[in-house]
C-alpha positions, 0 to 999 in steps of 0.5 A: 361775925360780920365783915361789913354792915351798911344802913342808909337813911331811906331803909330803916323806919323806927320799927325796923331799926329796933328789929335790927338792934334786937337781932344784933343783941340776940345773936351777939353779932360782931361787926368789923366795918359799920357804915351809917348814912344820913342818920341823926345822932339819936338814931345811931346812938341806940344802934351802937349800944346794941353792938359789941363795940370792941369789934368795930375797926372801921366806922363811917358816919356820912352826913349824920349831923354829928357834933363834937359831943357825939364824937366824944361818945365814940371814944369808947370804940377802942379798936377803931382804926378808920373813921369817916366823918364826911358831910358832918358840917358841925364838927369842929374837931376838938376830940379827934386827937383822942382817937389814939389808934386811928390810921385813916381819917376822912373829914371831907366836907367838915367845914367847921374843922379849925386849923388848931384842931386839925394840927392837934389831931395830926400831932397826936395821931399817926395817920397814914390816910387823911382826907381834908377836902374842904371848901375853906382850904384850911391845910397849913404848912404846920399840918403838913409838918405834923403828918409825917406818916401820911402815905395818902392825902386828899385835899382841896388846894395844892401847896408846895409843902406837901413835897416834905411828906416823906412817905406820901405815895398817893395825892389827890387834889380836888379843886373847887373851881 
């Protein structure tokens, strides 16, 4: 069992990536928290197959060029509580609402997320943490109305409707100017 596993793009060549996968399969290693930085989808999909996916509670895929189809493949991570998707500019968010066990979600820099997708996500999930620091400031009053369980919110633009969040304890507003 390993608590946390972090791999950045600069480290693994194809050969070393295959060696890591072989080791993980041979040992039957269970990883609680997996962070992949700047990998392409074809790189991490083979890597995920070598893991015991039921053990992963936290997954961070930073700047991995993800699409909504890639997110759909991650739905098999049944125990996933934390999902970090920062820097994935092609995600529109159509499948986010299906990650039923999520408590923490980071969409920082995911500029293609639509208001509708974010609203659906907030309607179906009981999030306690949401990071939606986006250049296009898509936060709407509807999203705030639907996220009643939030205790931490990070966003780009302040709006007075945030005061309606009953459990909010931490607020970060990052202005782009």
